[in-house]
N, C-alpha and C positions, 0 to 999 in steps of 0.2 A: 416364484414368490420372492420377496425382497429379503436380503440377508440382514443380520444385525449391523447397526451402524450406517446402513445405506441412507442416503439423503432422500428427501421427499421429492416426488415428481408432480409438479402442478399441472393442471389441464392446459391443453394447447390454447394459446391466446391469439385469436384471429379476429381482426376488425375491432379491437378494443383500443381505447385511448391509453396513453402511458399511465395515467392515474388509476384507471380501472385495472390495468395489468398489475400495478403495485398492490392493489387490494387483493387481487386474485392470488398473488404470490404469498402475501401475508397469511391468507387462509390456508393455502396449500402447504405452506411450510410447517404448519401444525397438524394438518389433517383434520382439523376441527373448526376452530373459529379464529378470526383475526386477532383476538386478544391473547392467543397462546402461540409460542414458537417452540421449536425442538431444541435439543441439545443444551438445556439448562439456561437459556437466555431469556426466558419468559419474564422474569422479574426485571431484567435490564430494560427490555422493551417497554414494560409497563411504566417504569420510572421515567424513561425518556418521553413517553406519551403524556405522563402527568405534567412534565415540564412544558411540552407543546401546548397542552390545554391551558396551563397558567399563562402562557404567552398569547393566548387567543389565536393561535394558528390553526388552520383547518386541514392541512395536508396530512398524508399518511406517514407513519414511521414504519419502514419496511426493512427487515433483516435480509442480508445477502451475504455472499462469501462462504468461507469454509464452515461456519457454524450451521449452515442450512444446506450445503451441497454434498455433505458426506466426507469431506476431506479435513475435518477439524482435528487438531492435535491438542495436547494439554496446554500448549502455550499460544493457541490461536486467539487473536483479537476478535471482538464482536463487531462486525461491520454493519452499520445502519445507514439508511438513506432517508432523508425527509423528502417526500414527493409533493411539491406544491400543487395546488389545484390547477387544472388545465386552464391556460389563458391568463394566469396570474403572473404578470411580469414584475410586480412590485417586490415580490419575495425573491430577491437575488441571493445567491449563495452566501456572500459575505455578510449581508444584513441579517439573514436568518441565523447563520452560525454565530455571529456576535451576540445575538439575543439569547441563543441557547447557552453560550459560554457564560453569560451572566446569570442565567436561571438554573442551570444544572446543579450548582452547589446547594441550592435550596431543597434539592431532592436527594441529597446524600452523596453526590458525586464529588470526587476530589481530583487533584492533579490536573486541572484544566490547562490544556495546551492548545493555542490557536495557531494553525498553519494556513495562512491566507495567500502567501506568495507561492502558490503551487498550481499546477495544471488543474487539479481537483482540490479546491480548498476543503479543509476538514477541521474539526474540533476533536481533540483526543481527551479522554476522561477515564477515570477509574471508578467503577461501580462499587458500592459498599461491600459487595461480595468479593471484590478483588479482580473482577473481570475487566480487562482493558477494552475500552470502547472507542471506535473511530466513527464519527458522524459526519456525513457529507450531505449534499443536496442534489436531488435530481439525477442520480447515477443510474439511468435506465439501462445503459449497456452492461453495467455491473450486475444488474438484476437479471438480464437475459443470460449472461455468462453463467450465473449461479444456477439458473434453471437448466441449462444445457448440461453442466457437470453433474447436477443432481439426477438428471435422466440417465446418464451413463452409470452412475453409482447404483441406481435402482435395477439396472440390467443384470448386474452380477456383483455379489459382495466383495469379490476380489479386487474390483476397481478401487473402492474406497480404502481397503486394507493395504494394497500396494502403494497407493498415493500417499497415505499417511506415513508409511515407512520412508518413502522417498523424501517427503517434506521434512521429516524429523532428521534424516541424514543430512540434508542440505543446511538445516538450521544448526545442527550440532557442529558442523565444520565451518560455520560462518560463510556459507556460499550463497546467501540470500541477500539481494539488494542491488538494484540497478545503479544506484549512486556510488557503489563501491566497485562497479565493473563486473558484477555477477548477474545472475538471473533472478527475476522476481519469484515469489512463492507461487503465483499463478502460472508462471512459465513452467515450473516443475510439474504442476498439475497437468498441463498440456503435454509435456514430455511423457507422462505416465499413460495418458489416454492414447496418444499416438503409438506408443510401443505396443499397447494391448490390441490396437487395430492391426498392426503389421506383424505380430508374432503369428506363428503357424500352428494350428488353425487360429483365426482371430478370436479373441475373447469378446470383443464388442464390434458391432457394425458401425458404419458411418451414419449417424442419425440425421445429419444435415443432408447427405446425399439421398437418404430414403424419403426426404420431404420435397425433393425437386419435382416430383410428379403428383399432381392433384392437391397440393397444399397451397393455400393462399399466402402471399408475402406477409411478413410481420415486420413492418418498417419502424425502426427506432431512430429518432433523430438525435444527433450528437454534434457538439461544437468544439470538440477537442482540437481540431486543426484550424481554428480561426474562423470558420464559417460553418453553417449548418449543413450536415451531410446525413442522408438517410441510409441506414444499413439494414439489409434484409436479415432478420434474426430467426427465421423459421427453422424448425427441426422436427423430427418425428417424435411426438410425445406419447403415443399409445404403445409404450414399451412392452406392455403385457402381451401384445400380439406378436412379438418378435421371438422366434424359437431360441431355446437355450443353446449356448455355444457348445460346440463339440470339443473344445479345448478343456481338458480336465486337469491341467497342471495345477499344482498347489501354489499357494502364495509364496512359499519358500523357493520353489523352482522359478517362479516368475520374478522374484526379487533378484536372484542371481542372473537371470536372463536379461533383466532390465539394464544392468550395468554392462553386461557383455554386448548388448545391442548398441548402446551409445559409445562404446569404446572400440568396437571392431566392425560391426555391420553398417552403422550409419556413418556416411561421409559428410562431416560438417562443412566441408569446403564446397560441396555441390548440392547437398540436400537441405530441404526445409522441413521443420516440424510443423505440419499443417493438418489438424484433425478435420478441417473442412474438406480437404482433397484426399485424405487417406483412403485407400482401397478403391479409388476411382480411376487409377491408372496402374499400369504394370510397374511394380517396384516402388521406388521412393518418389517424392515430389521434388522437382528441381526448384531451387530457391531463386533462379534467375528469370522465371516467368511469372512471378507474383507482382502485386501492385507496387510495393516499395522496392526501389533499386538497392542493390547491395554489392559490396566488394567480395571477392572470393574468400578472403580470410574471415569475413564477418559472419557470425551465426545468424540464423533466421528462425524465429519462433513466431508464427503468424497467429494473431488474434482471430478466433473463428468468425467474428462478426465485423469488427472494425479492421478491414483488410489493409488499411494503410499503416496499421500499428504492428511493427516488428518488436516483440517483447525482448529480443536479444540485441537491440540496436545499441544499447549502452554497455554491452559486454566487452571489456577490454582484452587485450592480448594476454595480460597477466591473469585476468579473471578466467578467461577461457582455458588457459593451460592449467590453472589451479583446479578447476572443476574436473577436467579430464584426468589429472593426476590423482585426485581423490577417488574418482570412479574406478580407476585402475587399481589403486591401493585397496579399495573396498572389495572389488572383485577377487583379488588375490586372497584376501582374508577369508572370504566366503568359500572359495574353491578349495582351500587347504584345511577347512575345519572338519572335525569328526563329530562335532556336536550338532544340535539342532540349529539350522541356518538362522532362524529368526532370533534365537537366543544369542548366537554368535554376533549377529548384526546389531542387536540391541546393546551388547557389551561394547562393540566397536564404536558405537555412536554415543556412549555414555560419557560425554565430556562435560565437566563442570566448568562454566566460565569463571575466570579469575579476574576479569576486568570488564567494565561496561563503558562504552565510548560514545562521544558526540564529535562531529566535525563541523567546521564553519569556514566558509570562504572569507578571506580577509584581504583587503588592499593594503599591502605593506607600506605604502606611502601615506595612507590615511589613518591607519591604526597601528600603534606601537604595541609591542609585547606588554609593556607596563600598563597601558590603558586597557588592553584586552583583558589582562589578568584582574585588574581592579574592578572591571564590570561584574565579575562573579564573586567578589569578596564579601558580599552581604546577603547571600542566599541562605535562608533559614534552614537549620537542621541538616547541614551537609558536612560530611567528614572531609578532611584534607584530600585533595586530588592533584593530579599532574596536568599541566598544559604543555603541549609541544607546539612551539610557535616557529614559523618559517624564518630562517635567517635572511637578512636584507642585503647581504653581500655574498658573492660567489658566482661561479660560471652558469649555474642553472636557475638563478633567481628570476621569477616572473612577478609582474605587478600584483596579480591576484592568485593566491595560493590557499591551500587548506591548512587551518590550525586544528589541533585535536585536543580534546579534553578526556582524560582517562580517570574513571572512578572505580572504587572497590565495591560499591553497592549499586544495584540497579535503581533503588529508590533515590539515591543521590543524583543519578543521571536524569531521572524523571523531573526532579525538583529544579535542576538547572535548565532542563529543556523548556521549562515554562517561560524562560527569558527569550524564547524565539521571537524574532521580528522586533525586538527592542533595539536601541541604538547605542553605539560607542562613537561619540562625536557625530559625524554625518554618515557613518557606515552602519547599515542595518545588519544585525546578526541573524543569519539564517542557519539554524542549528538542525543537523540531521543525525539520527542514530547511525552508527557505522560499525564495521568489523575491525578486528585487530589487523587484518590484512591491509586495510586502507592506510593505516599508519605505516605499516611495513613498506608498502609500495611507495608512499610519499617520501619516506626517509631514504629509500634507495635512489630517488631521483633528485634530491635536494638536501641542503643542510637544515637542521632543526635544533632549536634550543629547548631544553627541558626546564620548566618552571614549576615550583611547588606553591600551591594555593591552599591557604588555611582560612576558609570563610569565617567571618565574624557575624554571628546571628544578629539580625535586626531586633528591635524591641518587639516583644510578644504582644499581639493584639489582646484587648480585654476579653476575659472569659465570657462566653455567650454572645460574642459579636456575630451579627448576621453575616454569614460567609458569602451569600449572594451579593449583599450590598458591598462588602469589602472587595469582592472580585470586580464588581461594577465600577467602584471608585478607582481601582488599579487600572482597569481597562480605559477609563476616561483619561487618567494621567498618561497612559501609554499613547493615546491618540494626540493629546495636547503636545507632549514632548516630541512625538514623531513628526508632527506637522511643522515644528520649529526647525527641524534639521533635515527632513527628507529631501533628497536631491534628484529623484527620478519620477517621471510621471506615473509609472505603475505603483510605486510606493504611495504617492499622494492619493491616487484613485482609491486604493484600498482603505487608506485612513479616512477619506471622505465617507465611504460606505459604512465604516465602523462608527463614525460620528453620527450618521443618520440613524443607525440602529440603536445607539445609546441615547439619542435625543440631544446631542450637543450642536444646536443650531448655529451658534457663533463659530465654533470650530469648523463646521461644515462650510460656512461662508468663507472663512480664511483659507480652507483647503482648496475650494474652487478658484479663489483668487490666485493662490500659489500655482495651481495646475495650469492656469492660463499663462502665467509668466514662464513656466518651464516649457510649455509647448511653443512659445514664441522663440525660445533659445534652446532647441533640442540638443545642442552639443554641450550643455552645461554638465551633463552627467551621462554615463553610459549605463543602459539598462542591464541589470543583473538578470539572467534568464530564470524563468520560473522553474522551481524544483519539479523533478519527475516524481509524482506521488500517486502510485496506482494501488488498487486494492487487490486482495486475494493473493 
């Protein structure tokens, strides 16, 4: 039987279209009907569906990620994906998300942030209940990943319990985020499942390996790598037929063993974390025989379905060492305690953040510290904050470096984050949440100036003003001003799609004209790489 907090296990999806799979998961996530979801997100999903209906869209709104796979913590976002009807090519991610960004405020959502210059474009919003929502389009692989993790959680309640402890530990010590050189939240989920496979005796079997005989392929197509690739996402779903594990270790014992496993037994220079291949060979999986090539010092955490995706590819030397140091430190704390292990662990991870941060790549020849600071001087309801701006002279100066914004309140960080993908001169601001480690690493490698910013609140809009209309007008102005200064084809392409979504036909025409000019002279500007933004 399933333990408390275990994620739902949807039925095996064989021979279904992606849209049908989305509906099946929406139903299975609740155990009842597609209008309900587990873990307290039903009202969020309902409000987003109301926004979808108001927009006249016909696709499904499907929850995925930690809120439905059994790994959610108190701070987990609610991940949602809009699944367009099959064959509908007009509903491109940016057009759909721009329309949602304009409509969501009419349904009580606040703090709308658009992140379109990313591998997976998203809209971030805050539900009236305070739940943070990340909405994307057509994330079929994310859906399958959630189904797989939920199946593992349903096998044994210790899977979700241990995974939540590990994720909370990583978040407490600011060790989550590939853009900071650490591992993603989903990577820590895979570390947990892999450990539970390889501990003795195993707590969980390999569900993908069990499906290699007699199960039809479940092909999910994805365009992450610039072309459409079909990945086989089958795994054994009939988990009620699997005998209970002979491992009777408590969560406390497994928690201590997890940190021991990754600090002493697992060789990061030779081995890969691969729940796809776990238990299929003697010992550990070699990282040198997998799809993506990797250097000896680089870690390898394989996505169980997208085999080209190494979730640790952005993990830096400083990040790797920091994770191992904190693992060793935690293991020592747990080994020396005479109290309950979980109580000790909870106390060890009870860190209250004292600052909240954003970082932004800046071209130091195109953006001055004064212009950068001025851009944030009129954000409403934000207390004074600090900016750390890279110095333009010195032995380690590079053309493009990270600037940092440090806030005392998370609400202030969110408000300033709404300026994402606006412009300072011809430079687009791409703001990313980051850890204090990111600033520490940057300052260790280059000189920085600290600036004090005291925002002056802009005029307050009239009481009772239509928030959706106000956001739509703001988005329209962002498109117009962006088209005047954008210097890269990718920036202009996104602005054209935003113009199409809002109905700015004149701006769409101007954008297409500018795009042709840029494509004739591709050396006018260097493309800024899309941000790595993954879910879970």
